[in-house]
C-alpha positions as CSV (number, residue, x, y, z in Angstrom):
1,M,71.5,57.8,17.3
2,R,70.6,56.7,20.9
3,R,67.9,59.4,21.1
4,A,66.5,58.4,17.8
5,D,66.4,54.7,18.8
6,S,64.8,55.7,22.1
7,A,62.1,57.7,20.3
8,R,61.4,54.9,17.9
9,G,61.2,52.5,20.8
10,S,58.8,54.8,22.7
11,R,56.5,55.1,19.7
12,A,56.5,51.4,19.2
13,D,55.6,50.8,22.9
14,Q,52.8,53.4,22.6
15,A,51.5,51.7,19.5
16,D,51.6,48.3,21.2
17,Q,49.8,49.7,24.2
18,R,47.1,51.3,22.0
19,R,46.6,48.0,20.1
20,A,46.2,46.1,23.4
21,E,43.6,48.6,24.6
22,L,41.7,48.3,21.3
23,L,41.8,44.5,21.5
24,E,40.5,44.5,25.1
25,A,37.7,46.9,24.1
26,T,36.9,44.7,21.1
27,R,36.6,41.7,23.4
28,R,34.2,43.6,25.8
29,V,32.0,44.8,22.9
30,V,31.9,41.4,21.3
31,L,30.8,39.8,24.6
32,E,28.1,42.3,24.9
33,R,26.8,42.5,21.3
34,G,28.1,39.3,19.6
35,L,30.6,39.0,16.8
36,A,28.0,39.4,14.0
37,N,26.6,42.6,15.5
38,T,29.8,44.3,16.5
39,R,30.8,47.4,14.5
40,V,34.0,49.4,14.5
41,A,31.9,52.4,15.6
42,D,30.9,50.4,18.7
43,I,34.5,49.7,19.6
44,A,35.5,53.3,18.9
45,K,32.7,54.5,21.3
46,A,33.8,52.1,24.0
47,V,37.3,53.6,24.1
48,N,36.3,57.1,23.1
49,V,38.4,57.3,20.0
50,S,37.7,57.8,16.3
51,G,37.1,55.0,13.9
52,G,40.0,56.4,11.9
53,L,42.4,55.6,14.8
54,I,41.2,52.0,14.9
55,H,41.7,51.7,11.2
56,Y,45.2,53.1,11.6
57,H,46.0,50.0,13.7
58,F,43.7,47.5,12.1
59,A,42.8,47.9,8.4
60,T,39.4,46.2,8.7
61,K,36.9,45.0,11.2
62,D,37.8,41.4,10.3
63,E,41.5,42.0,11.0
64,L,40.6,43.5,14.4
65,I,38.3,40.6,15.3
66,T,40.9,38.1,14.2
67,A,43.6,39.8,16.3
68,M,41.4,39.8,19.3
69,L,40.6,36.1,19.0
70,R,44.2,35.3,18.4
71,A,45.3,37.2,21.5
72,T,42.8,35.3,23.6
73,L,44.0,32.0,22.1
74,D,47.6,33.0,22.9
75,I,46.7,33.6,26.6
76,E,44.9,30.3,26.9
77,S,47.7,28.4,25.1
78,A,50.3,29.8,27.5
79,R,48.2,28.8,30.5
80,L,47.6,25.3,29.1
81,D,51.4,24.8,28.7
82,Q,51.9,25.6,32.3
83,L,49.2,23.1,33.4
84,V,50.5,20.3,31.2
85,T,54.1,20.7,32.2
86,G,53.6,21.6,35.9
87,E,54.3,19.5,38.9
88,G,52.2,16.6,40.2
89,S,51.1,13.2,39.2
90,A,49.7,12.4,35.7
91,A,46.2,12.3,37.2
92,E,46.7,15.7,38.9
93,R,47.9,17.3,35.6
94,L,45.0,15.8,33.6
95,D,42.6,17.0,36.3
96,R,44.0,20.5,36.0
97,V,43.5,20.5,32.3
98,L,40.0,19.3,32.6
99,R,39.1,21.9,35.2
100,F,40.7,24.7,33.1
101,Y,38.6,23.5,30.1
102,I,35.3,23.6,32.0
103,P,33.9,27.1,32.5
104,Q,33.8,28.4,36.0
105,S,30.2,29.6,35.5
106,R,27.6,29.8,32.8
107,S,28.7,33.4,32.2
108,D,32.4,32.4,31.7
109,Q,33.6,35.0,29.2
110,S,36.1,32.8,27.4
111,W,33.5,30.2,26.6
112,L,30.9,32.7,25.6
113,L,33.4,34.2,23.2
114,W,34.4,30.8,21.7
115,I,30.8,29.6,21.3
116,D,30.1,32.8,19.4
117,A,33.3,32.2,17.3
118,W,32.1,28.7,16.4
119,N,29.0,30.2,14.9
120,A,30.9,32.9,13.0
121,A,33.4,30.3,11.7
122,L,30.6,28.8,9.6
123,R,30.8,31.8,7.3
124,E,34.1,33.5,8.0
125,S,37.3,31.7,7.0
126,A,39.6,33.8,9.2
127,V,37.6,33.0,12.3
128,R,37.4,29.3,11.2
129,Q,41.2,29.1,11.0
130,I,41.5,30.5,14.6
131,V,38.9,28.1,15.9
132,L,40.8,25.2,14.3
133,E,44.0,26.4,16.0
134,L,42.0,26.6,19.3
135,E,40.8,23.0,18.9
136,T,44.3,21.8,17.9
137,T,45.8,23.5,21.0
138,W,43.4,21.7,23.3
139,L,43.7,18.4,21.6
140,R,47.5,18.7,21.8
141,A,47.4,19.5,25.5
142,L,45.2,16.5,26.3
143,E,47.3,14.2,24.2
144,Q,50.5,15.5,25.7
145,V,49.3,14.9,29.3
146,I,47.9,11.5,28.5
147,S,51.1,10.4,26.7
148,A,53.2,11.6,29.6
149,G,51.1,9.6,32.0
150,V,51.5,6.5,29.8
151,A,55.3,7.0,29.7
152,E,55.4,7.4,33.5
153,G,53.4,4.2,34.0
154,D,50.4,5.9,35.5
155,F,48.0,5.6,32.6
156,T,47.1,2.8,30.2
157,C,46.1,4.1,26.8
158,E,47.0,2.7,23.4
159,D,45.8,5.8,21.5
160,P,46.4,9.1,23.3
161,A,45.4,11.1,20.3
162,G,42.1,9.3,19.9
163,A,41.4,9.6,23.7
164,A,42.0,13.3,23.5
165,E,39.6,13.7,20.6
166,R,36.9,11.8,22.5
167,I,37.3,13.7,25.7
168,D,37.4,17.0,23.8
169,A,34.2,16.3,21.8
170,M,32.3,15.1,24.9
171,L,33.3,18.2,26.9
172,D,32.3,20.6,24.0
173,G,28.8,19.0,23.9
174,L,28.3,19.1,27.7
175,I,29.6,22.6,28.1
176,I,27.3,23.9,25.4
177,R,24.4,22.2,27.3
178,Y,25.6,23.6,30.6
179,T,25.8,27.1,29.2
180,L,22.5,27.1,27.4
181,H,20.3,25.1,29.8
182,P,21.0,26.1,33.4
183,S,18.4,23.9,35.0
184,V,19.6,20.7,33.2
185,L,23.3,20.3,34.0
186,S,25.3,21.7,37.0
187,R,29.0,22.3,36.9
188,G,29.6,19.6,39.5
189,R,27.8,17.1,37.4
190,L,29.7,18.2,34.3
191,L,33.0,17.7,36.1
192,E,31.9,14.3,37.3
193,H,31.2,13.3,33.7
194,A,34.6,14.6,32.6
195,H,36.4,12.6,35.3
196,M,34.5,9.5,34.5
197,A,35.2,9.7,30.8
198,A,38.8,10.6,31.2
199,A,39.4,7.8,33.7
200,R,38.0,5.3,31.3
201,E,40.2,6.6,28.5
202,V,43.4,6.3,30.6
203,G,42.7,3.2,32.6
204,I,42.4,4.6,36.1
205,S,39.6,5.0,38.7
206,P,37.7,8.3,38.8
207,D,38.7,8.5,42.4
208,A,42.3,9.2,41.3
209,F,41.2,12.7,40.5
210,S,40.8,15.2,43.3
211,G,37.3,15.9,44.5
């Protein structure tokens, strides 16, 4: 029995590893070709396997794409939880969330992926559901850190949920501009806007955020 259980465990581990490899390859191919132009054959070529092997793990391309997006969302959600519940003052925690939201560069892979997903979500319900979960995750993180700051007496905000929505919407618009128009908006200026807007929402000076 122990040998049989061990064999089953080994096969399950191998399957999980293979799925993880396929999801990573899917992410790379999507970033290169875009969601709409990615084919299962492209992913199979990227990892040097047959299309049949991919379909063994994922019945359809849509299932594979959805799984890749969800895996990306899970990683970002886990990191957000760490930032929101970590040590430091309320302003420091909010600053960490803002800095995590803003892409490190115009070629930030996470943001390129989600901008592409927003476009696909207009026509694909499965992608639209994941994009909604992404937005909900970010809004919850912002609301949580603002509410905690209010409870600690560091922030003044009567409507943390509304404040989170306004900050989120502003950042989305500015980040798209930053990504598409390199000569118009720098990352430093984007971060300055984020600090100014967040400070107004929670009743503190922008100087409360680290430089």
